[in-house]
VMD Tcl script that draws the C-alpha trace (Angstrom):
set ca {
  {76.88 69.23 -74.78}
  {76.50 70.96 -71.42}
  {72.98 71.12 -70.02}
  {73.27 74.83 -69.20}
  {74.10 75.78 -72.80}
  {71.47 73.48 -74.24}
  {68.78 74.95 -71.96}
  {69.79 78.51 -72.92}
  {69.58 77.63 -76.62}
  {66.19 75.97 -76.18}
  {64.84 78.97 -74.24}
  {66.08 81.42 -76.88}
  {64.59 79.40 -79.74}
  {61.30 78.99 -77.89}
  {61.08 82.75 -77.38}
  {62.03 83.84 -80.89}
  {59.82 81.21 -82.54}
  {56.70 82.63 -80.88}
  {54.62 84.38 -83.58}
  {54.15 87.40 -81.31}
  {57.90 87.84 -80.75}
  {59.31 90.99 -82.36}
  {62.87 90.70 -83.61}
  {63.23 94.50 -83.94}
  {62.06 94.99 -80.35}
  {64.48 92.23 -79.25}
  {67.35 93.97 -81.06}
  {66.41 97.34 -79.56}
  {66.34 95.75 -76.10}
  {69.88 94.53 -76.61}
  {70.92 98.00 -77.83}
  {70.18 99.55 -74.43}
  {71.96 96.85 -72.42}
  {75.44 97.16 -70.98}
  {78.12 97.15 -73.71}
  {79.83 94.14 -72.10}
  {76.59 92.18 -72.41}
  {76.24 93.28 -76.03}
  {79.77 92.00 -76.69}
  {78.97 88.70 -74.97}
  {75.92 88.25 -77.16}
  {77.99 89.01 -80.26}
  {80.50 86.34 -79.23}
  {77.62 83.87 -78.98}
  {76.37 84.92 -82.44}
  {79.89 84.51 -83.84}
  {80.08 80.99 -82.41}
  {76.84 80.20 -84.28}
  {78.19 81.76 -87.47}
  {81.33 79.66 -87.18}
  {79.30 76.45 -86.78}
  {77.02 77.31 -89.69}
  {80.05 78.17 -91.81}
  {81.50 74.71 -91.20}
  {78.12 73.16 -92.00}
  {78.08 75.13 -95.28}
  {81.62 74.00 -96.19}
  {80.69 70.39 -95.49}
  {77.37 70.63 -97.33}
  {75.52 69.72 -94.12}
  {72.38 71.79 -94.71}
  {69.13 71.62 -96.66}
  {66.51 74.09 -97.89}
  {65.38 74.84 -94.34}
  {68.72 76.29 -93.22}
  {70.54 76.91 -96.49}
  {70.17 80.69 -96.21}
  {71.56 80.60 -92.67}
  {74.60 78.59 -93.74}
  {75.21 80.64 -96.90}
  {74.90 83.96 -95.03}
  {77.23 82.65 -92.32}
  {79.79 81.65 -94.94}
  {79.71 85.12 -96.46}
  {80.01 86.77 -93.05}
  {82.85 84.50 -91.94}
  {84.77 85.10 -95.15}
  {84.30 88.89 -94.88}
  {85.34 88.87 -91.24}
  {88.41 86.77 -92.05}
  {89.59 89.61 -94.27}
  {89.22 92.12 -91.45}
  {89.33 90.27 -88.11}
  {87.54 91.84 -85.17}
  {88.47 91.19 -81.52}
  {85.56 90.56 -79.15}
  {87.19 90.50 -75.72}
  {85.24 90.27 -72.45}
  {85.90 93.60 -70.76}
}
mol new
graphics top color blue
foreach p $ca { graphics top sphere $p radius 0.5 }
foreach p [lrange $ca 0 end-1] q [lrange $ca 1 end] { graphics top cylinder $p $q radius 0.2 }
display resetview
């Protein structure tokens, strides 16, 4: 695991785990960013969904992240029916 990616993940989790952090305000902040940055963030989300989907298939989850893995499985299966390209433009 590359240090740069690990640090980014830790910083994101630290920020969103703060009780004063607003997920709707975060999402709205992304909405007004450059479309290329929005697409980059979606590619990162999709990478997470893919990992959680594999974890779901392998039964590698517990009550703390079961919803995450189950939701990711449903999203992955729906997206597999109608693939979406997320190029960096």
